[in-house]
N, C-alpha and C positions, 0 to 999 in steps of 0.2 A: 508508539512502539519503536524499537531500535533494531536495525539490521547490522549484524557483525559478520566479518570474514577475517579469518586468521587473528581472532581476538581484537580486531580493530573495527571501530564503528565506521560503517560505510554509508548509512542513510538513516533517516527517520521518516516515519509515516504517522501523521497526526490528523485526527478528525478535527475540522475547524468549523463545522456547521452544516447547514442545509444549502441546497443549490436550487435556484429558480431557473426555469427555462421554458421554452415553447414545447407543448405537447404536439407532436407531429400529426396526430389523428384529429385532435380537437382544435388545433391552432390557438389555444389559450395558454397563457402563462400559468404555470403550476409549479409546485414543489416536485423536483425530479428525484432527489435522493440526498444522502449524506455526502458532503464534500470532504475529501482527504487530501492533504498536501504531502507529496513525496519530495524530500530534500536530501541533498548529498551531505557528505561529512563536513562540508564548510557552510552548511545551512543555506545553500543556494537552491532555489526552487527548481525541481526537475519537471514535475507535472502535477496537475490536479486530477484526482480520480473521483468518480462519482459512483457510489454504491446505492442500489435501490434501498428504500426504507425497510423492506422485508429482510434484507441482509444486515443483521445486527453486528456481526463480528467477522473478521477475516479468518479463513481456514487455510490449510497448507496448499491446496490446489490454487486458490486465488493468489496467494503470495508467490507461488511458482510462476504464474503468468506475469506478475509484476516484475519479478527478478529477470525473467527471460526477455521481456519487452524492453526493459531499461538497463540491460546488462552492459552495454557499451557506455551509456551516459554515466553509470555508476562505477565504471571501471572494474567490474567484477571479473574475477578469474573463475576457473572451473572448480575451485574449492567449495566446500560446503558453506552455506549461508545460515547463520543462526539468527532467529528473530525472537526477541524478548519483549513481552508486553509490559507497558508501564502500569496498566490496570486491566482487570479481567473483562472489561467491556470492549476490548479491541481484538482479542484473539480467542479462538476456541480453547487453546491451552495457554499456559503461561509462557511456554517456550516451544518453538518449532525449529527443527533443523532440516534444511533442504539441500539435496544434491542437485546442483544446477548444471551439471555437465551436459553438453550437447546443444 
């Protein structure tokens, strides 16, 4: 999916596979969830995000958290952010607009 602000692409969020890691309770290596890469407009990796397998798609609330957490790294202003899905398996809706002021 692509994130836009003022009609300019500011970031991409792409599912790249599953993530293995240590389960803190069992101390065994397990599949933790789906791994997503957040990249800026120059395709530089900002961070890897892990979503539980139960969470199949992003919703507006989750994207608001991502935008606010990485606001400085993505050089976001207080303008609205528009998120458009490349396919329907990424977002609850094809297009989400967020007001990220504050």
